[in-house]
Biopython code that builds the backbone (N, CA, C, O; Angstrom):
import numpy as np
from Bio.PDB.StructureBuilder import StructureBuilder

atoms = [
    (1, "MET", "N", (67.093, 229.617, 10.738)),
    (1, "MET", "CA", (65.911, 228.845, 11.335)),
    (1, "MET", "C", (65.990, 229.108, 12.806)),
    (1, "MET", "O", (67.004, 228.912, 13.475)),
    (2, "ASP", "N", (64.778, 229.595, 13.297)),
    (2, "ASP", "CA", (64.629, 229.767, 14.696)),
    (2, "ASP", "C", (64.766, 228.339, 15.513)),
    (2, "ASP", "O", (64.363, 227.304, 14.983)),
    (3, "HIS", "N", (65.252, 228.334, 16.601)),
    (3, "HIS", "CA", (65.177, 227.186, 17.355)),
    (3, "HIS", "C", (64.274, 227.206, 18.562)),
    (3, "HIS", "O", (64.308, 228.213, 19.269)),
    (4, "PRO", "N", (63.554, 226.313, 18.849)),
    (4, "PRO", "CA", (62.515, 226.278, 19.958)),
    (4, "PRO", "C", (63.313, 226.532, 21.320)),
    (4, "PRO", "O", (64.474, 226.158, 21.485)),
    (5, "SER", "N", (62.607, 227.165, 22.207)),
    (5, "SER", "CA", (63.132, 227.411, 23.515)),
    (5, "SER", "C", (63.055, 226.132, 24.389)),
    (5, "SER", "O", (62.324, 225.208, 24.030)),
    (6, "LEU", "N", (63.691, 226.064, 25.376)),
    (6, "LEU", "CA", (63.639, 224.835, 26.164)),
    (6, "LEU", "C", (62.301, 224.591, 26.765)),
    (6, "LEU", "O", (61.876, 223.436, 26.803)),
    (7, "PRO", "N", (61.577, 225.614, 27.254)),
    (7, "PRO", "CA", (60.132, 225.369, 27.637)),
    (7, "PRO", "C", (59.259, 224.837, 26.483)),
    (7, "PRO", "O", (58.430, 223.940, 26.640)),
    (8, "THR", "N", (59.492, 225.422, 25.378)),
    (8, "THR", "CA", (58.610, 224.933, 24.142)),
    (8, "THR", "C", (58.972, 223.522, 23.772)),
    (8, "THR", "O", (58.095, 222.739, 23.407)),
    (9, "PHE", "N", (60.132, 223.202, 23.848)),
    (9, "PHE", "CA", (60.730, 221.852, 23.606)),
    (9, "PHE", "C", (60.007, 220.801, 24.536)),
    (9, "PHE", "O", (59.391, 219.827, 24.105)),
    (10, "ALA", "N", (60.159, 221.117, 25.839)),
    (10, "ALA", "CA", (59.703, 220.281, 26.790)),
    (10, "ALA", "C", (58.106, 220.105, 26.685)),
    (10, "ALA", "O", (57.569, 218.998, 26.694)),
    (11, "ARG", "N", (57.454, 221.244, 26.590)),
    (11, "ARG", "CA", (55.948, 220.994, 26.317)),
    (11, "ARG", "C", (55.633, 220.185, 25.200)),
    (11, "ARG", "O", (54.760, 219.320, 25.281)),
    (12, "HIS", "N", (56.276, 220.399, 24.163)),
    (12, "HIS", "CA", (56.053, 219.597, 22.928)),
    (12, "HIS", "C", (56.290, 218.073, 23.151)),
    (12, "HIS", "O", (55.490, 217.243, 22.721)),
    (13, "LEU", "N", (57.431, 217.729, 23.847)),
    (13, "LEU", "CA", (57.816, 216.435, 24.241)),
    (13, "LEU", "C", (56.792, 215.703, 25.010)),
    (13, "LEU", "O", (56.418, 214.562, 24.739)),
    (14, "ILE", "N", (56.338, 216.466, 26.036)),
    (14, "ILE", "CA", (55.358, 215.914, 27.003)),
    (14, "ILE", "C", (53.968, 215.597, 26.106)),
    (14, "ILE", "O", (53.387, 214.513, 26.063)),
    (15, "THR", "N", (53.626, 216.725, 25.463)),
    (15, "THR", "CA", (52.458, 216.457, 24.651)),
    (15, "THR", "C", (52.514, 215.320, 23.779)),
    (15, "THR", "O", (51.554, 214.549, 23.774)),
    (16, "GLU", "N", (53.515, 215.106, 23.033)),
    (16, "GLU", "CA", (53.676, 213.845, 22.177)),
    (16, "GLU", "C", (53.633, 212.692, 22.988)),
    (16, "GLU", "O", (53.181, 211.686, 22.441)),
    (17, "MET", "N", (54.031, 212.587, 24.274)),
    (17, "MET", "CA", (54.132, 211.469, 25.078)),
    (17, "MET", "C", (52.636, 210.920, 25.715)),
    (17, "MET", "O", (52.361, 209.791, 26.121)),
    (18, "LEU", "N", (51.886, 211.987, 25.658)),
    (18, "LEU", "CA", (50.449, 211.833, 26.199)),
    (18, "LEU", "C", (49.531, 211.232, 25.048)),
    (18, "LEU", "O", (48.510, 211.843, 24.731)),
    (19, "PHE", "N", (49.842, 210.174, 24.489)),
    (19, "PHE", "CA", (49.092, 209.727, 23.350)),
    (19, "PHE", "C", (48.312, 208.434, 23.624)),
    (19, "PHE", "O", (48.562, 207.763, 24.624)),
    (20, "TYR", "N", (47.424, 208.104, 22.791)),
    (20, "TYR", "CA", (46.692, 206.858, 22.874)),
    (20, "TYR", "C", (46.658, 206.307, 21.363)),
    (20, "TYR", "O", (46.235, 207.004, 20.441)),
    (21, "ASP", "N", (47.125, 205.038, 21.194)),
    (21, "ASP", "CA", (46.933, 204.255, 20.078)),
    (21, "ASP", "C", (45.932, 203.170, 20.130)),
    (21, "ASP", "O", (46.203, 202.119, 20.711)),
    (22, "ALA", "N", (44.785, 203.363, 19.553)),
    (22, "ALA", "CA", (43.618, 202.490, 19.726)),
    (22, "ALA", "C", (43.915, 201.034, 19.063)),
    (22, "ALA", "O", (43.470, 199.972, 19.498)),
    (23, "GLU", "N", (44.605, 201.162, 18.128)),
    (23, "GLU", "CA", (45.049, 199.802, 17.422)),
    (23, "GLU", "C", (45.741, 198.928, 18.277)),
    (23, "GLU", "O", (45.408, 197.743, 18.321)),
    (24, "TYR", "N", (46.678, 199.371, 18.973)),
    (24, "TYR", "CA", (47.412, 198.526, 19.881)),
    (24, "TYR", "C", (47.115, 198.726, 21.355)),
    (24, "TYR", "O", (47.771, 198.083, 22.175)),
    (25, "GLY", "N", (46.225, 199.526, 21.729)),
    (25, "GLY", "CA", (45.884, 199.867, 23.042)),
    (25, "GLY", "C", (47.030, 200.375, 23.876)),
    (25, "GLY", "O", (47.168, 199.977, 25.032)),
    (26, "ALA", "N", (47.790, 201.170, 23.374)),
    (26, "ALA", "CA", (49.071, 201.708, 23.953)),
    (26, "ALA", "C", (48.670, 203.089, 24.414)),
    (26, "ALA", "O", (47.929, 203.846, 23.788)),
    (27, "LEU", "N", (49.253, 203.338, 25.601)),
    (27, "LEU", "CA", (48.975, 204.703, 26.315)),
    (27, "LEU", "C", (50.313, 205.196, 26.546)),
    (27, "LEU", "O", (51.173, 204.411, 26.945)),
    (28, "GLY", "N", (50.600, 206.491, 26.325)),
    (28, "GLY", "CA", (51.874, 207.099, 26.851)),
    (28, "GLY", "C", (51.405, 207.631, 28.214)),
    (28, "GLY", "O", (50.283, 208.101, 28.408)),
    (29, "ASN", "N", (52.353, 207.516, 29.120)),
    (29, "ASN", "CA", (52.238, 207.907, 30.630)),
    (29, "ASN", "C", (53.429, 208.802, 30.927)),
    (29, "ASN", "O", (54.569, 208.508, 30.567)),
    (30, "VAL", "N", (53.084, 210.037, 31.677)),
    (30, "VAL", "CA", (54.168, 210.818, 32.045)),
    (30, "VAL", "C", (54.107, 210.914, 33.561)),
    (30, "VAL", "O", (53.054, 211.312, 34.059)),
    (31, "SER", "N", (55.028, 210.621, 34.268)),
    (31, "SER", "CA", (55.003, 210.719, 35.710)),
    (31, "SER", "C", (55.949, 211.779, 36.137)),
    (31, "SER", "O", (56.969, 211.938, 35.466)),
    (32, "LEU", "N", (55.743, 212.482, 37.119)),
    (32, "LEU", "CA", (56.691, 213.424, 37.774)),
    (32, "LEU", "C", (57.139, 212.828, 39.020)),
    (32, "LEU", "O", (56.359, 212.437, 39.889)),
    (33, "ILE", "N", (58.433, 212.761, 39.100)),
    (33, "ILE", "CA", (59.131, 212.091, 40.326)),
    (33, "ILE", "C", (59.876, 213.045, 41.170)),
    (33, "ILE", "O", (60.652, 213.859, 40.670)),
    (34, "ASP", "N", (59.649, 212.961, 42.493)),
    (34, "ASP", "CA", (60.393, 213.545, 43.448)),
    (34, "ASP", "C", (61.630, 212.709, 43.512)),
    (34, "ASP", "O", (61.569, 211.600, 44.043)),
    (35, "ALA", "N", (62.795, 213.178, 42.988)),
    (35, "ALA", "CA", (63.974, 212.336, 42.917)),
    (35, "ALA", "C", (64.818, 212.371, 44.029)),
    (35, "ALA", "O", (65.892, 211.779, 43.925)),
    (36, "ASP", "N", (64.523, 213.003, 45.175)),
    (36, "ASP", "CA", (65.347, 213.102, 46.317)),
    (36, "ASP", "C", (65.502, 211.625, 46.885)),
    (36, "ASP", "O", (64.483, 210.953, 47.042)),
    (37, "GLN", "N", (66.639, 211.151, 47.169)),
    (37, "GLN", "CA", (66.996, 209.783, 47.408)),
    (37, "GLN", "C", (66.182, 209.365, 48.625)),
    (37, "GLN", "O", (65.711, 208.230, 48.692)),
    (38, "THR", "N", (66.017, 210.227, 49.544)),
    (38, "THR", "CA", (65.279, 209.892, 50.773)),
    (38, "THR", "C", (63.652, 209.825, 50.504)),
    (38, "THR", "O", (62.886, 209.340, 51.336)),
    (39, "SER", "N", (63.290, 210.279, 49.454)),
    (39, "SER", "CA", (61.831, 210.256, 49.229)),
    (39, "SER", "C", (61.477, 210.042, 47.767)),
    (39, "SER", "O", (60.434, 210.493, 47.294)),
    (40, "ALA", "N", (62.348, 209.356, 47.069)),
    (40, "ALA", "CA", (62.130, 209.111, 45.446)),
    (40, "ALA", "C", (60.721, 208.404, 45.298)),
    (40, "ALA", "O", (60.528, 207.241, 45.653)),
    (41, "GLN", "N", (59.879, 209.120, 44.809)),
    (41, "GLN", "CA", (58.470, 208.654, 44.604)),
    (41, "GLN", "C", (57.747, 209.426, 43.515)),
    (41, "GLN", "O", (58.038, 210.589, 43.235)),
    (42, "GLU", "N", (56.799, 208.734, 42.918)),
    (42, "GLU", "CA", (55.904, 209.298, 41.908)),
    (42, "GLU", "C", (54.962, 210.196, 42.563)),
    (42, "GLU", "O", (54.236, 209.797, 43.474)),
    (43, "ARG", "N", (54.945, 211.508, 42.091)),
    (43, "ARG", "CA", (53.993, 212.485, 42.799)),
    (43, "ARG", "C", (52.921, 212.917, 41.948)),
    (43, "ARG", "O", (51.863, 213.245, 42.485)),
    (44, "TYR", "N", (53.045, 212.969, 40.634)),
    (44, "TYR", "CA", (51.953, 213.303, 39.642)),
    (44, "TYR", "C", (51.951, 212.249, 38.468)),
    (44, "TYR", "O", (53.003, 211.715, 38.115)),
    (45, "VAL", "N", (50.895, 212.000, 37.947)),
    (45, "VAL", "CA", (50.798, 211.162, 36.704)),
    (45, "VAL", "C", (49.965, 211.715, 35.721)),
    (45, "VAL", "O", (48.826, 212.069, 36.024)),
    (46, "GLY", "N", (50.426, 211.839, 34.505)),
    (46, "GLY", "CA", (49.582, 212.290, 33.388)),
    (46, "GLY", "C", (49.324, 211.221, 32.214)),
    (46, "GLY", "O", (50.259, 210.628, 31.675)),
    (47, "SER", "N", (48.047, 211.036, 31.882)),
    (47, "SER", "CA", (47.831, 210.117, 30.830)),
    (47, "SER", "C", (46.424, 210.480, 30.103)),
    (47, "SER", "O", (45.744, 211.479, 30.340)),
    (48, "PHE", "N", (46.140, 209.468, 29.181)),
    (48, "PHE", "CA", (44.832, 209.728, 28.473)),
    (48, "PHE", "C", (43.901, 208.607, 28.995)),
    (48, "PHE", "O", (44.264, 207.469, 29.290)),
    (49, "LEU", "N", (42.693, 209.085, 29.062)),
    (49, "LEU", "CA", (41.563, 208.118, 29.425)),
    (49, "LEU", "C", (40.756, 207.899, 28.262)),
    (49, "LEU", "O", (39.985, 208.802, 27.938)),
    (50, "PRO", "N", (40.816, 206.647, 27.451)),
    (50, "PRO", "CA", (40.247, 206.580, 26.344)),
    (50, "PRO", "C", (38.731, 206.487, 26.434)),
    (50, "PRO", "O", (37.992, 206.876, 25.529)),
    (51, "GLU", "N", (38.230, 205.852, 27.780)),
    (51, "GLU", "CA", (36.702, 205.826, 27.849)),
    (51, "GLU", "C", (36.055, 207.230, 27.927)),
    (51, "GLU", "O", (34.906, 207.384, 27.515)),
    (52, "GLU", "N", (36.769, 208.260, 28.448)),
    (52, "GLU", "CA", (36.155, 209.463, 28.429)),
    (52, "GLU", "C", (36.671, 210.560, 27.339)),
    (52, "GLU", "O", (36.136, 211.643, 27.103)),
    (53, "GLY", "N", (37.780, 210.047, 26.762)),
    (53, "GLY", "CA", (38.368, 210.955, 25.583)),
    (53, "GLY", "C", (38.927, 212.223, 26.173)),
    (53, "GLY", "O", (38.838, 213.256, 25.510)),
    (54, "GLN", "N", (39.528, 212.238, 27.431)),
    (54, "GLN", "CA", (40.073, 213.201, 28.040)),
    (54, "GLN", "C", (41.530, 212.885, 28.580)),
    (54, "GLN", "O", (41.941, 211.732, 28.716)),
    (55, "PHE", "N", (42.164, 213.854, 28.831)),
    (55, "PHE", "CA", (43.552, 213.640, 29.541)),
    (55, "PHE", "C", (43.417, 213.973, 31.086)),
    (55, "PHE", "O", (42.670, 214.847, 31.526)),
    (56, "ILE", "N", (44.204, 213.195, 31.819)),
    (56, "ILE", "CA", (44.155, 213.411, 33.165)),
    (56, "ILE", "C", (45.474, 213.658, 33.915)),
    (56, "ILE", "O", (46.494, 213.121, 33.484)),
    (57, "VAL", "N", (45.516, 214.353, 34.893)),
    (57, "VAL", "CA", (46.649, 214.488, 35.718)),
    (57, "VAL", "C", (46.225, 214.189, 37.083)),
    (57, "VAL", "O", (45.301, 214.835, 37.579)),
    (58, "GLU", "N", (46.846, 213.227, 37.762)),
    (58, "GLU", "CA", (46.516, 212.613, 39.020)),
    (58, "GLU", "C", (47.611, 212.940, 40.066)),
    (58, "GLU", "O", (48.802, 212.989, 39.758)),
    (59, "GLU", "N", (47.170, 213.150, 41.254)),
    (59, "GLU", "CA", (48.251, 213.507, 42.326)),
    (59, "GLU", "C", (48.344, 212.202, 43.183)),
    (59, "GLU", "O", (47.301, 211.756, 43.663)),
    (60, "ALA", "N", (49.584, 211.535, 43.413)),
    (60, "ALA", "CA", (49.683, 210.504, 44.218)),
    (60, "ALA", "C", (49.398, 210.821, 45.682)),
    (60, "ALA", "O", (49.781, 211.857, 46.225)),
    (61, "THR", "N", (48.621, 209.753, 46.351)),
    (61, "THR", "CA", (48.303, 210.038, 47.759)),
    (61, "THR", "C", (48.885, 208.914, 48.504)),
    (61, "THR", "O", (48.980, 209.068, 49.721)),
    (62, "ALA", "N", (49.332, 207.698, 47.935)),
    (62, "ALA", "CA", (49.944, 206.629, 48.629)),
    (62, "ALA", "C", (50.971, 205.968, 47.572)),
    (62, "ALA", "O", (50.879, 206.115, 46.354)),
    (63, "TRP", "N", (51.908, 205.257, 48.199)),
    (63, "TRP", "CA", (52.899, 204.662, 47.483)),
    (63, "TRP", "C", (53.332, 203.310, 47.904)),
    (63, "TRP", "O", (53.084, 202.975, 49.063)),
    (64, "GLU", "N", (53.943, 202.495, 47.119)),
    (64, "GLU", "CA", (54.366, 201.210, 47.456)),
    (64, "GLU", "C", (54.999, 201.200, 48.984)),
    (64, "GLU", "O", (55.788, 202.085, 49.315)),
    (65, "GLU", "N", (54.701, 200.400, 49.677)),
    (65, "GLU", "CA", (55.159, 200.237, 51.061)),
    (65, "GLU", "C", (56.488, 199.632, 51.289)),
    (65, "GLU", "O", (57.237, 199.932, 52.219)),
    (66, "ASP", "N", (56.767, 198.598, 50.199)),
    (66, "ASP", "CA", (58.046, 197.735, 50.264)),
    (66, "ASP", "C", (59.228, 198.288, 49.298)),
    (66, "ASP", "O", (60.192, 197.580, 49.009)),
    (67, "TYR", "N", (59.082, 199.499, 48.867)),
    (67, "TYR", "CA", (59.988, 200.016, 48.062)),
    (67, "TYR", "C", (61.272, 200.396, 48.837)),
    (67, "TYR", "O", (61.270, 201.115, 49.836)),
    (68, "THR", "N", (62.327, 199.863, 48.297)),
    (68, "THR", "CA", (63.797, 200.172, 48.894)),
    (68, "THR", "C", (64.706, 200.609, 47.602)),
    (68, "THR", "O", (64.786, 199.869, 46.621)),
    (69, "PRO", "N", (65.331, 201.772, 47.671)),
    (69, "PRO", "CA", (66.155, 202.208, 46.572)),
    (69, "PRO", "C", (67.264, 201.280, 46.144)),
    (69, "PRO", "O", (67.601, 201.206, 44.962)),
    (70, "GLU", "N", (67.846, 200.553, 47.123)),
    (70, "GLU", "CA", (68.971, 199.681, 47.020)),
    (70, "GLU", "C", (68.490, 198.480, 46.310)),
    (70, "GLU", "O", (69.325, 197.963, 45.567)),
    (71, "GLU", "N", (67.292, 197.904, 46.377)),
    (71, "GLU", "CA", (66.648, 196.763, 45.759)),
    (71, "GLU", "C", (65.996, 197.041, 44.463)),
    (71, "GLU", "O", (66.102, 196.203, 43.568)),
    (72, "ASP", "N", (65.283, 198.213, 44.255)),
    (72, "ASP", "CA", (64.355, 198.478, 43.308)),
    (72, "ASP", "C", (65.159, 199.548, 42.406)),
    (72, "ASP", "O", (64.606, 200.632, 42.216)),
    (73, "GLU", "N", (66.244, 199.349, 41.921)),
    (73, "GLU", "CA", (66.898, 200.274, 40.993)),
    (73, "GLU", "C", (66.390, 200.226, 39.635)),
    (73, "GLU", "O", (66.484, 201.228, 38.926)),
    (74, "GLU", "N", (65.868, 199.175, 39.211)),
    (74, "GLU", "CA", (65.203, 199.257, 37.848)),
    (74, "GLU", "C", (64.454, 200.345, 37.525)),
    (74, "GLU", "O", (64.670, 200.952, 36.476)),
    (75, "ILE", "N", (63.427, 200.740, 38.444)),
    (75, "ILE", "CA", (62.535, 201.953, 38.236)),
    (75, "ILE", "C", (63.087, 203.045, 38.883)),
    (75, "ILE", "O", (63.103, 204.124, 38.290)),
    (76, "GLY", "N", (63.580, 202.938, 40.096)),
    (76, "GLY", "CA", (64.413, 203.984, 40.715)),
    (76, "GLY", "C", (63.543, 204.899, 41.671)),
    (76, "GLY", "O", (64.072, 205.844, 42.256)),
    (77, "TYR", "N", (62.184, 204.599, 41.821)),
    (77, "TYR", "CA", (61.281, 205.297, 42.582)),
    (77, "TYR", "C", (60.167, 204.653, 43.032)),
    (77, "TYR", "O", (59.814, 203.719, 42.311)),
    (78, "ALA", "N", (59.463, 204.873, 44.060)),
    (78, "ALA", "CA", (58.168, 204.281, 44.559)),
    (78, "ALA", "C", (57.128, 204.726, 43.632)),
    (78, "ALA", "O", (56.985, 205.898, 43.284)),
    (79, "LEU", "N", (56.341, 203.650, 43.209)),
    (79, "LEU", "CA", (55.284, 203.883, 42.391)),
    (79, "LEU", "C", (53.983, 204.184, 43.257)),
    (79, "LEU", "O", (53.758, 203.628, 44.332)),
    (80, "ALA", "N", (53.148, 205.136, 42.659)),
    (80, "ALA", "CA", (51.930, 205.483, 43.293)),
    (80, "ALA", "C", (50.908, 204.359, 43.446)),
    (80, "ALA", "O", (50.568, 203.753, 42.430)),
    (81, "THR", "N", (50.470, 204.082, 44.448)),
    (81, "THR", "CA", (49.416, 202.934, 44.604)),
    (81, "THR", "C", (47.929, 203.513, 44.758)),
    (81, "THR", "O", (46.942, 202.783, 44.663)),
    (82, "ASP", "N", (47.858, 204.896, 45.005)),
    (82, "ASP", "CA", (46.400, 205.419, 45.053)),
    (82, "ASP", "C", (46.701, 207.000, 44.582)),
    (82, "ASP", "O", (47.756, 207.558, 44.881)),
    (83, "THR", "N", (45.802, 207.550, 43.927)),
    (83, "THR", "CA", (45.777, 208.786, 43.428)),
    (83, "THR", "C", (44.476, 209.618, 43.509)),
    (83, "THR", "O", (43.421, 209.024, 43.731)),
    (84, "ARG", "N", (44.489, 210.839, 43.357)),
    (84, "ARG", "CA", (43.281, 211.625, 43.266)),
    (84, "ARG", "C", (43.538, 212.547, 42.117)),
    (84, "ARG", "O", (44.664, 212.917, 41.785)),
    (85, "THR", "N", (42.346, 212.916, 41.493)),
    (85, "THR", "CA", (42.352, 213.652, 40.344)),
    (85, "THR", "C", (42.823, 215.024, 40.600)),
    (85, "THR", "O", (42.219, 215.745, 41.394)),
    (86, "TYR", "N", (43.920, 215.437, 39.940)),
    (86, "TYR", "CA", (44.452, 216.943, 40.038)),
    (86, "TYR", "C", (43.543, 217.855, 38.943)),
    (86, "TYR", "O", (43.011, 218.930, 39.221)),
    (87, "GLY", "N", (43.496, 217.235, 37.747)),
    (87, "GLY", "CA", (42.850, 218.045, 36.878)),
    (87, "GLY", "C", (42.415, 217.067, 35.488)),
    (87, "GLY", "O", (43.063, 216.069, 35.173)),
    (88, "LEU", "N", (41.432, 217.461, 34.879)),
    (88, "LEU", "CA", (40.933, 216.682, 33.567)),
    (88, "LEU", "C", (41.214, 217.871, 32.345)),
    (88, "LEU", "O", (40.978, 219.059, 32.561)),
    (89, "TYR", "N", (41.717, 217.403, 31.118)),
    (89, "TYR", "CA", (41.835, 218.435, 30.240)),
    (89, "TYR", "C", (41.371, 217.720, 28.867)),
    (89, "TYR", "O", (41.366, 216.504, 28.670)),
    (90, "ASP", "N", (40.990, 218.707, 27.979)),
    (90, "ASP", "CA", (40.468, 218.268, 26.837)),
    (90, "ASP", "C", (41.618, 217.903, 25.740)),
    (90, "ASP", "O", (41.410, 217.120, 24.813)),
    (91, "THR", "N", (42.745, 218.510, 25.943)),
    (91, "THR", "CA", (44.002, 218.314, 24.913)),
    (91, "THR", "C", (45.125, 217.992, 25.600)),
    (91, "THR", "O", (45.282, 218.295, 26.782)),
    (92, "PRO", "N", (46.033, 217.313, 24.851)),
    (92, "PRO", "CA", (47.403, 216.890, 25.487)),
    (92, "PRO", "C", (48.146, 218.190, 25.802)),
    (92, "PRO", "O", (48.884, 218.251, 26.785)),
    (93, "GLU", "N", (47.975, 219.151, 25.044)),
    (93, "GLU", "CA", (48.832, 220.520, 25.360)),
    (93, "GLU", "C", (48.405, 221.003, 26.669)),
    (93, "GLU", "O", (49.290, 221.313, 27.466)),
    (94, "GLU", "N", (47.073, 221.123, 27.039)),
    (94, "GLU", "CA", (46.709, 221.567, 28.418)),
    (94, "GLU", "C", (47.269, 220.614, 29.396)),
    (94, "GLU", "O", (47.820, 221.105, 30.382)),
    (95, "ALA", "N", (47.215, 219.275, 29.277)),
    (95, "ALA", "CA", (47.807, 218.479, 30.257)),
    (95, "ALA", "C", (49.214, 218.650, 30.433)),
    (95, "ALA", "O", (49.745, 218.554, 31.539)),
    (96, "ALA", "N", (49.866, 218.912, 29.328)),
    (96, "ALA", "CA", (51.443, 219.078, 29.380)),
    (96, "ALA", "C", (51.681, 220.306, 30.028)),
    (96, "ALA", "O", (52.630, 220.351, 30.809)),
    (97, "GLU", "N", (50.903, 221.439, 29.822)),
    (97, "GLU", "CA", (51.257, 222.671, 30.570)),
    (97, "GLU", "C", (50.965, 222.516, 31.953)),
    (97, "GLU", "O", (51.687, 223.165, 32.710)),
    (98, "ALA", "N", (49.982, 221.732, 32.518)),
    (98, "ALA", "CA", (49.777, 221.478, 33.893)),
    (98, "ALA", "C", (51.011, 220.709, 34.652)),
    (98, "ALA", "O", (51.438, 220.986, 35.773)),
    (99, "LEU", "N", (51.477, 219.690, 33.788)),
    (99, "LEU", "CA", (52.624, 218.834, 34.261)),
    (99, "LEU", "C", (53.891, 219.735, 34.398)),
    (99, "LEU", "O", (54.626, 219.655, 35.381)),
    (100, "LEU", "N", (54.108, 220.591, 33.369)),
    (100, "LEU", "CA", (55.284, 221.486, 33.373)),
    (100, "LEU", "C", (55.114, 222.385, 34.540)),
    (100, "LEU", "O", (56.100, 222.611, 35.241)),
    (101, "GLU", "N", (53.927, 222.941, 34.833)),
    (101, "GLU", "CA", (53.731, 223.833, 36.039)),
    (101, "GLU", "C", (54.019, 223.110, 37.403)),
    (101, "GLU", "O", (54.629, 223.701, 38.295)),
    (102, "LEU", "N", (53.625, 221.980, 37.531)),
    (102, "LEU", "CA", (53.885, 221.166, 38.651)),
    (102, "LEU", "C", (55.358, 220.863, 38.789)),
    (102, "LEU", "O", (55.991, 221.079, 39.822)),
    (103, "ALA", "N", (55.805, 220.410, 37.811)),
    (103, "ALA", "CA", (57.413, 219.959, 37.608)),
    (103, "ALA", "C", (58.086, 221.251, 38.237)),
    (103, "ALA", "O", (58.839, 221.156, 39.206)),
    (104, "ALA", "N", (57.816, 222.314, 37.712)),
    (104, "ALA", "CA", (58.600, 223.698, 38.095)),
    (104, "ALA", "C", (58.439, 224.054, 39.597)),
    (104, "ALA", "O", (59.338, 224.497, 40.312)),
    (105, "GLN", "N", (57.051, 223.774, 39.999)),
    (105, "GLN", "CA", (56.615, 224.390, 41.278)),
    (105, "GLN", "C", (57.364, 223.458, 42.432)),
    (105, "GLN", "O", (57.883, 223.979, 43.419)),
    (106, "PHE", "N", (57.366, 222.132, 42.221)),
    (106, "PHE", "CA", (57.784, 221.167, 43.140)),
    (106, "PHE", "C", (59.189, 220.496, 42.918)),
    (106, "PHE", "O", (59.587, 219.536, 43.577)),
    (107, "ASP", "N", (59.877, 221.098, 41.934)),
    (107, "ASP", "CA", (61.265, 220.648, 41.392)),
    (107, "ASP", "C", (61.219, 219.123, 41.081)),
    (107, "ASP", "O", (62.054, 218.355, 41.558)),
    (108, "LEU", "N", (60.230, 218.722, 40.278)),
    (108, "LEU", "CA", (60.113, 217.166, 40.060)),
    (108, "LEU", "C", (60.740, 216.924, 38.553)),
    (108, "LEU", "O", (60.773, 217.767, 37.657)),
    (109, "LEU", "N", (61.177, 215.716, 38.496)),
    (109, "LEU", "CA", (61.757, 215.196, 37.084)),
    (109, "LEU", "C", (60.752, 214.227, 36.454)),
    (109, "LEU", "O", (60.083, 213.438, 37.121)),
    (110, "PRO", "N", (60.695, 214.343, 35.115)),
    (110, "PRO", "CA", (59.816, 213.452, 34.309)),
    (110, "PRO", "C", (60.301, 211.977, 34.336)),
    (110, "PRO", "O", (61.486, 211.753, 34.580)),
    (111, "SER", "N", (59.381, 210.904, 34.081)),
    (111, "SER", "CA", (59.641, 209.478, 33.733)),
    (111, "SER", "C", (58.518, 209.168, 32.911)),
    (111, "SER", "O", (57.348, 209.389, 33.226)),
    (112, "LEU", "N", (58.949, 208.595, 31.740)),
    (112, "LEU", "CA", (57.961, 208.321, 30.692)),
    (112, "LEU", "C", (57.844, 206.586, 30.653)),
    (112, "LEU", "O", (58.794, 205.804, 30.705)),
    (113, "THR", "N", (56.541, 206.283, 30.557)),
    (113, "THR", "CA", (56.188, 204.964, 30.465)),
    (113, "THR", "C", (55.266, 204.589, 29.424)),
    (113, "THR", "O", (54.346, 205.363, 29.158)),
    (114, "LEU", "N", (55.398, 203.445, 28.766)),
    (114, "LEU", "CA", (54.398, 203.072, 27.754)),
    (114, "LEU", "C", (53.651, 201.821, 28.349)),
    (114, "LEU", "O", (54.204, 200.773, 28.682)),
    (115, "LEU", "N", (52.340, 202.090, 28.427)),
    (115, "LEU", "CA", (51.326, 201.180, 28.976)),
    (115, "LEU", "C", (50.405, 200.559, 27.932)),
    (115, "LEU", "O", (50.184, 201.137, 26.867)),
    (116, "PHE", "N", (49.874, 199.391, 28.238)),
    (116, "PHE", "CA", (48.853, 198.850, 27.356)),
    (116, "PHE", "C", (47.608, 198.487, 28.023)),
    (116, "PHE", "O", (47.631, 197.870, 29.088)),
    (117, "GLU", "N", (46.473, 198.852, 27.428)),
    (117, "GLU", "CA", (45.227, 198.708, 28.217)),
    (117, "GLU", "C", (45.072, 197.432, 28.691)),
    (117, "GLU", "O", (44.481, 197.299, 29.763)),
    (118, "ASP", "N", (45.551, 196.298, 28.012)),
    (118, "ASP", "CA", (45.281, 194.881, 28.451)),
    (118, "ASP", "C", (45.983, 194.668, 29.886)),
    (118, "ASP", "O", (45.518, 193.857, 30.687)),
    (119, "ASP", "N", (47.051, 195.387, 30.148)),
    (119, "ASP", "CA", (47.762, 195.187, 31.233)),
    (119, "ASP", "C", (47.276, 196.054, 32.459)),
    (119, "ASP", "O", (47.595, 195.653, 33.578)),
    (120, "ILE", "N", (46.582, 197.130, 32.351)),
    (120, "ILE", "CA", (45.952, 197.855, 33.280)),
    (120, "ILE", "C", (44.449, 197.646, 33.483)),
    (120, "ILE", "O", (43.888, 198.246, 34.400)),
    (121, "LEU", "N", (43.815, 196.881, 32.730)),
    (121, "LEU", "CA", (42.348, 196.491, 33.072)),
    (121, "LEU", "C", (42.186, 195.516, 34.141)),
    (121, "LEU", "O", (41.060, 195.150, 34.477)),
]
sb = StructureBuilder()
sb.init_structure("model")
sb.init_model(0)
sb.init_chain("A")
sb.init_seg("    ")
for serial, (resi, resn, name, xyz) in enumerate(atoms, 1):
    if name == "N":
        sb.init_residue(resn, " ", resi, " ")
    sb.init_atom(name, np.array(xyz, "f"), 0.0, 1.0, " ", f" {name:<3s}", serial, name[0])
structure = sb.get_structure()
């Protein structure tokens, strides 16, 4: 039996995380994090837009101002408070590929979050 390569495994995992469950209003969210301790922050965010039926990758342009690594260890990085669209995609595979390319280009680590529509509306 052939085993998947690490890039294939990672692409598949990200693709699976970019989901939407209409019954529960659940959305899979993939953030790319700059894990450097001096600038630990969300840099890119990938998710599904139920209203448009598309996947989006957003680039962070502003972050929480009151984030301090010593006090906010639960998340471990500053959340983006403002973003701009990096790209829109028709499939989760396309969005996953974009996220993998950004992670490799900027040496970013993934963070996975489950969101509910009721909490973000």
